[in-house]
C-alpha angles and dihedrals in degrees: 000000000000130000115230118182124230113272093014112155141173098035121127126242106203124196133191110201114215134170111202088340095307120115113252114231105234097202107146090358135129123213117204127186116207123191118206133184115245114244098019099043088220113165109241096179146339121207136175114240129223112247110227104175116020101192094042097046098241123153139154144196127205114218119240131206098271097045097085102019094119120069113233149095116288142173131205129229117197116208120194116190127183134148110293092355132080134170122181 
């Protein structure tokens, strides 16, 4: 768990996509981060990530001003979609 302060912007959320510990090749894939409120499971936002390292499954997203404008407890779901393969 990580603490992010209200109205924080410009920081990077990095993800390493693995399937049973093995990096997922992100060729022709999209990586989406979705932020939900605990308790209500209400979607706060959904953003495409930037893929940094295709064969090693690395991606990131840089937070913008409206991402953490509301105080609360949240969790992130990472969705990887590619032809004939989906994790999330």
